[in-house]
C-alpha positions in Angstrom: -0.2 0.3 -0.3 2.5 2.5 0.8 4.5 1.7 -2.1 1.7 1.9 -4.4 1.3 5.9 -3.2 4.8 6.5 -3.0 4.6 5.4 -6.8 1.7 7.7 -7.3 3.5 10.9 -6.1 6.8 10.3 -8.2 4.7 9.8 -11.7 2.4 12.8 -10.9 3.8 15.5 -13.6 4.9 19.1 -11.7 2.6 21.9 -11.5 3.5 24.6 -14.0 2.4 28.2 -13.6 -0.8 29.6 -14.4 -2.1 32.2 -16.2 -2.8 34.7 -13.4 1.2 34.1 -12.7 2.0 34.7 -16.4 0.1 37.6 -16.5 1.9 39.4 -13.5 5.2 38.5 -14.3 4.3 40.3 -17.5 2.9 43.3 -16.0 6.2 43.2 -13.8 8.4 43.5 -16.5 6.4 46.0 -18.3 6.5 48.7 -15.3 10.3 47.6 -15.1 11.0 48.6 -18.9 8.5 51.7 -18.3 10.5 53.0 -15.3 13.7 51.9 -17.3 13.0 54.1 -20.7 11.5 57.1 -18.1 15.4 56.8 -16.6 16.9 56.7 -19.9 15.0 59.8 -21.7 15.6 62.0 -18.6 19.0 61.2 -18.0 19.5 61.8 -21.7 17.6 65.1 -21.6 19.4 66.4 -18.9 22.5 65.9 -20.7 21.4 67.8 -23.9 20.4 70.3 -21.8 23.8 70.9 -20.1 25.7 70.1 -23.7 26.2 74.2 -24.1 28.0 74.6 -20.9 30.3 71.4 -21.2 31.3 72.5 -24.7 31.8 76.1 -23.6 34.3 74.9 -20.4 36.1 72.6 -22.7 36.9 75.4 -25.3 37.8 77.7 -22.3 39.9 75.1 -21.5 41.6 74.2 -25.0 42.3 78.0 -25.5 44.1 78.2 -22.4 46.2 75.0 -22.8 46.9 76.1 -26.4 48.5 80.0 -25.1 50.5 78.4 -22.3 51.8 76.1 -24.4 53.0 78.6 -27.1 54.3 80.5 -24.7 56.3 78.0 -22.8 57.7 77.3 -26.2 59.1 80.8 -26.9 60.8 81.0 -23.5 62.5 77.9 -23.8 66.0 77.1 -25.5 66.9 77.4 -28.4 64.3 80.1 -28.6 65.3 81.8 -25.5 68.1 82.3 -23.4 68.5 83.5 -19.6 68.3 87.1 -19.0 66.4 87.8 -22.1 62.8 89.0 -23.1 61.1 86.6 -25.5 57.8 87.9 -24.4 57.7 91.7 -24.7 55.5 94.2 -25.8 56.0 95.5 -29.3 54.4 98.0 -32.0 53.0 96.0 -34.1 50.8 97.1 -37.3 47.7 94.9 -38.3 46.3 94.7 -41.8 44.3 97.6 -42.1 44.9 98.9 -38.5 46.7 101.4 -36.5 49.8 100.1 -34.8 49.6 99.5 -31.0 51.6 97.6 -28.1 50.7 94.1 -28.4 52.1 91.0 -26.8 54.7 89.8 -29.2 56.9 86.1 -28.5 58.9 84.5 -31.3 58.2 80.0 -31.8 61.2 78.9 -33.9 59.4 75.8 -35.4 56.6 77.3 -35.6 52.9 76.4 -34.5 50.0 74.2 -35.3 47.5 76.7 -35.5 49.4 78.5 -38.3 48.6 77.6 -41.9 51.1 78.8 -44.7 49.7 79.8 -47.9 51.1 77.9 -50.9 53.5 76.4 -48.8 53.9 72.8 -48.2 56.1 73.1 -44.9 56.2 76.2 -42.9 58.7 78.5 -42.3 60.6 78.8 -38.9 61.4 81.8 -36.6 58.0 82.9 -36.8 57.0 86.0 -34.8 53.6 86.0 -33.1 51.5 88.7 -31.4 48.1 88.5 -29.5 45.1 90.9 -29.9 41.7 91.2 -28.7 39.1 92.8 -31.0 35.4 93.7 -30.4 33.2 91.2 -32.4 36.1 89.1 -33.3 37.9 87.0 -31.2 41.3 86.5 -29.9 43.5 87.1 -32.8 47.2 85.8 -33.4 49.1 87.9 -35.5 52.4 86.1 -37.1 55.0 86.1 -40.0 58.6 84.7 -40.3 61.7 86.5 -40.1 62.7 84.6 -43.2 60.2 86.4 -45.5 61.4 89.1 -47.7 59.2 91.3 -46.9 59.5 90.9 -43.4 59.9 94.8 -42.1 57.5 96.1 -44.6 54.5 93.8 -44.4 51.7 93.2 -42.1 51.5 90.0 -40.6 49.2 87.5 -41.5 46.1 87.2 -38.8 44.4 83.6 -37.3 41.2 83.6 -35.6 42.3 82.1 -32.2 38.7 82.1 -30.8 35.8 84.2 -31.5 34.3 84.1 -27.7 37.1 85.9 -26.1 35.4 89.6 -25.7 38.2 90.8 -23.4 42.0 90.5 -22.8 42.9 92.4 -19.3 46.2 92.3 -17.8 47.5 91.4 -14.2 50.3 92.9 -12.3 51.6 92.3 -9.2 52.9 94.7 -6.5 55.2 93.2 -4.6 55.1 96.6 -1.9 51.6 95.7 -1.2 52.5 92.5 -2.0 49.0 91.9 -4.2 47.6 91.6 -7.5 45.8 94.3 -9.4 44.1 93.7 -13.3 44.2 96.7 -15.7 42.2 97.1 -18.9 45.0 98.5 -20.7 48.9 98.1 -20.0 50.2 99.8 -17.2 52.3 102.8 -18.1 56.4 102.7 -16.8 56.1 104.2 -13.2 59.8 105.7 -14.0 58.4 107.6 -17.1 59.9 105.2 -19.9 57.9 105.2 -23.2 57.4 101.4 -23.3 54.6 100.2 -20.6 55.4 97.6 -18.3 55.1 93.7 -19.0 52.2 92.1 -16.9 52.9 89.0 -15.0 49.0 87.4 -16.7 46.7 87.5 -18.9 43.2 87.1 -18.3 41.1 86.1 -20.4 37.3 86.6 -20.5 34.9 84.3 -22.5 31.1 84.9 -23.5 29.0 83.0 -25.2 25.3 83.8 -25.4 24.6 84.3 -21.6 27.7 82.1 -20.4 30.9 84.0 -19.5 34.0 82.6 -18.3 37.3 84.2 -17.0 40.4 81.8 -17.4 44.0 83.4 -16.7 47.2 82.5 -18.2 50.8 82.8 -16.8 53.5 84.5 -18.6 56.9 82.2 -18.1 60.2 83.2 -17.7 63.3 82.1 -19.6 64.5 78.8 -18.5 67.8 77.9 -19.0 67.7 74.0 -19.2 65.1 71.5 -20.4 61.4 71.5 -19.4 60.4 69.7 -16.6 57.9 68.0 -18.8 
């Protein structure tokens, strides 16, 4: 008797899912997918909403790094020697403009931003200047000392960024131990004709309602190799 009962229990088929359990499972899966899609779309909306801010910040950092790299290249050997002034203020006459005192430096090997017309290989010994213009942005003025008309022709021009709306100058006063920001180059307190070279450049970027400032420190000449 017990053997027959055990045999019947072993031969009974296993119980499957009922229709109600299947419907409940499908409903839970559907709710999970809806919640997941809502989360993904909301994150995409937030990401797209802040895209302009991120791209603007990336542009500011890229321009700042570019200027730091070019100025650092100008003060390293063989482009510069100790106790020299590889970064100086010089009278530059732009194309169709009046002569102005501009921050000027020389790049022995040129720059990746400089594109020479009708030339497969850029010329070395490129003299560069920086100028901020209203509604044009930050301009790089450049020409090579090896050009035939270097002393007479105005330099070529390349827009580094159209988003720079102001270029100001930071000076450090050792007596008062503080920094001051000037909208124009600071005149020589000793009565000299040349203005004082600032220690830092301050760039103001504007895009729509967004604004940002970055500071570029002017490096000093170095006799040795770079540390990087």
